[in-house]
C-alpha positions as CSV (number, residue, x, y, z in Angstrom):
1,M,205.2,-51.9,-46.3
2,K,204.1,-54.0,-49.3
3,R,201.0,-51.9,-49.6
4,F,203.1,-48.7,-49.6
5,G,205.4,-50.1,-52.3
6,R,202.4,-50.9,-54.5
7,W,201.0,-47.4,-53.9
8,I,204.3,-45.8,-55.0
9,A,204.6,-48.2,-58.0
10,A,201.1,-47.2,-59.0
11,L,201.9,-43.5,-58.7
12,I,205.0,-43.9,-60.9
13,V,203.2,-45.9,-63.6
14,A,200.2,-43.5,-63.6
15,S,202.5,-40.5,-63.7
16,I,204.5,-41.8,-66.7
17,G,201.3,-42.9,-68.5
18,T,199.7,-39.5,-68.0
19,Y,202.9,-37.7,-69.0
20,V,203.1,-39.6,-72.3
21,L,199.5,-39.0,-73.1
22,A,199.6,-35.3,-72.1
23,V,202.8,-34.6,-74.1
24,I,201.4,-36.4,-77.2
25,A,198.3,-34.2,-76.9
26,N,200.3,-31.1,-76.3
27,A,202.5,-31.7,-79.4
28,Q,199.5,-32.3,-81.6
29,F,197.8,-29.1,-80.4
30,V,200.9,-27.0,-80.9
31,I,201.4,-28.4,-84.4
32,G,197.7,-27.8,-85.2
33,A,197.8,-24.2,-83.9
34,H,200.0,-23.1,-86.7
35,N,197.6,-24.1,-89.5
36,V,200.3,-25.4,-91.8
37,P,200.6,-28.9,-93.3
38,V,203.0,-31.1,-91.3
39,S,204.0,-34.5,-92.5
40,L,203.4,-37.6,-90.3
41,S,207.2,-38.1,-89.9
42,D,207.6,-34.5,-88.6
43,R,204.7,-34.9,-86.2
44,L,206.2,-38.1,-84.9
45,N,209.6,-36.5,-84.6
46,M,208.3,-33.5,-82.7
47,T,206.2,-35.7,-80.4
48,A,209.2,-38.0,-79.7
49,F,211.4,-34.9,-79.0
50,D,208.8,-33.5,-76.6
51,I,208.4,-36.8,-74.8
52,S,212.2,-36.9,-74.2
53,N,212.6,-33.3,-73.2
54,M,209.5,-32.3,-71.2
55,W,210.7,-34.3,-68.1
56,L,210.0,-31.4,-65.7
57,Y,206.3,-31.8,-66.6
58,L,206.6,-35.4,-65.5
59,A,207.8,-34.2,-62.1
60,V,205.0,-31.8,-61.8
61,I,202.4,-34.5,-62.7
62,A,203.9,-36.9,-60.2
63,A,203.7,-34.2,-57.4
64,A,200.1,-33.3,-58.3
65,F,199.1,-37.0,-58.4
66,L,200.8,-37.6,-55.0
67,L,198.6,-35.0,-53.4
68,G,195.5,-35.8,-55.5
69,F,195.6,-39.5,-55.0
70,A,196.2,-39.1,-51.2
71,I,193.1,-37.0,-51.0
72,A,191.2,-39.4,-53.1
73,A,192.2,-42.3,-50.8
74,L,190.8,-40.4,-47.8
75,V,187.6,-39.5,-49.6
76,K,187.1,-43.1,-50.6
77,R,187.0,-44.1,-46.9
78,F,184.3,-41.6,-46.0
79,V,182.3,-41.8,-49.3
80,P,182.4,-45.4,-50.4
81,S,180.0,-44.7,-53.3
82,L,182.8,-42.7,-55.0
83,A,185.3,-45.5,-54.7
84,R,185.3,-46.5,-58.4
85,A,185.6,-42.9,-59.7
86,A,187.8,-41.4,-56.9
87,Y,191.2,-41.8,-58.6
88,P,190.2,-40.9,-62.2
89,I,188.4,-37.8,-60.8
90,A,191.5,-37.0,-58.6
91,G,193.8,-37.4,-61.6
92,A,191.7,-35.1,-63.8
93,A,191.4,-32.5,-61.0
94,A,195.2,-32.7,-60.3
95,L,196.0,-31.8,-63.9
96,G,193.4,-29.1,-64.1
97,M,194.8,-27.7,-60.8
98,V,198.4,-27.8,-62.0
99,L,197.5,-25.9,-65.2
100,G,195.5,-23.4,-63.3
101,L,198.3,-22.8,-60.8
102,M,200.8,-22.4,-63.7
103,Y,198.5,-19.7,-65.1
104,L,198.3,-17.9,-61.8
105,Q,202.1,-18.0,-61.4
106,F,203.2,-17.2,-64.9
107,Q,200.2,-15.4,-66.3
108,T,200.3,-18.0,-69.1
109,V,200.2,-21.8,-69.4
110,P,203.8,-23.1,-70.1
111,I,202.2,-26.2,-71.6
112,S,201.3,-24.4,-74.8
113,G,199.1,-27.1,-76.2
114,A,196.8,-26.5,-73.1
115,R,196.2,-22.8,-73.9
116,S,193.0,-23.5,-75.8
117,A,189.9,-24.9,-74.2
118,L,190.1,-28.1,-76.1
119,G,193.9,-28.5,-75.3
120,F,193.1,-27.9,-71.6
121,V,190.4,-30.6,-71.7
122,A,192.8,-33.0,-73.4
123,Q,195.3,-32.5,-70.5
124,V,192.6,-33.0,-68.0
125,I,191.4,-36.2,-69.8
126,A,195.1,-37.4,-69.7
127,G,195.0,-36.9,-65.9
128,G,191.7,-38.8,-65.6
129,I,193.3,-41.7,-67.6
130,G,196.3,-41.5,-65.2
131,G,193.9,-41.9,-62.3
132,W,192.3,-44.9,-63.9
133,I,195.8,-46.4,-64.5
134,F,196.6,-45.7,-60.8
135,A,193.4,-47.5,-59.7
136,K,194.1,-50.5,-61.9
137,V,197.7,-50.9,-60.8
138,L,196.8,-50.4,-57.2
139,G,194.0,-52.8,-57.3
140,A,195.8,-55.5,-59.3
141,P,196.2,-58.7,-57.3
142,A,199.7,-59.6,-56.4
143,K,201.2,-62.5,-58.3
144,P,202.1,-65.4,-56.1
145,A,205.8,-66.1,-55.7
146,M,207.3,-69.1,-57.4
147,A,208.2,-71.8,-55.0
């Protein structure tokens, strides 16, 4: 049960970390797409607004990570040489898959900062970093209880 709890905690931390990185990237790509000068304070304001309001994307990321990391855990058992890279690859693939499925469903990508090739890659990199976060949290040794 302790192991399951750590797995869920790692999933939550990785999802939140990826969400924050992905939304920051999204906001900057959206601002940059308009080719108008935007002050730093306006960039920070828009980014903070997006982080506080794109919560549905957090749920989508968490669901994609749940599936991706479960598959990665199975792959690690059968291909031990992939153990170090399994979760970052799974995180990147999960974000790429989510964006691809969004396009298939809506005929556009609702994450507007991911509509360009570079924006898409930024989202996938955020997913890879989320996989790295997941692996670090999952692999962190438990702190001994105070007596």
